[in-house]
C-alpha positions, 0 to 999 in steps of 0.5 A, a space after each residue: 874321519 868319522 862323523 862326531 856323536 852329538 852330545 846334549 847336556 841335560 843337567 850340569 850342576 855341582 853334583 852331576 853332569 848328565 849328557 845324552 849322546 846321539 850317534 849316527 851309524 859310524 859316528 864317534 865320541 872322539 878320544 877322551 879321558 873321563 874326569 869323574 866316575 860315571 854311569 851309562 844307560 843306553 836309550 836305544 840298543 847299542 852296538 859299540 866299538 870301544 877303541 883303547 889307547 893301546 891300539 886294541 878295540 872291542 865290540 860291546 852290545 848293550 840293550 836299551 835300559 841296561 846300565 854300567 858304571 866306570 871309574 874316572 880315568 878311563 880313556 877311550 873312543 866310542 864308535 857306533 858299530 851298528 847300522 841304526 842310530 844309537 843313543 845313551 845317557 851318561 851321568 858323571 858323578 862330581 
């Protein structure tokens, strides 16, 4: 069993939920389905292992300060696949 990433809610109102996730090496978010469209911005360089519901996985590297967005309904587990602590901020659009 992996260590869990630490979520810290920064803003949660009627329009957005902003959460910072901090991962020790090997830590995971746990399986989840996104209920809203969302944007992720890495705070640190991120070496992520994205586990998919069909049993596949993929490695994604993102530099600090980059950003990507996804639509609601995405299901996955995100794992810190690197040797250093990684952090990102997720903004859910309500």
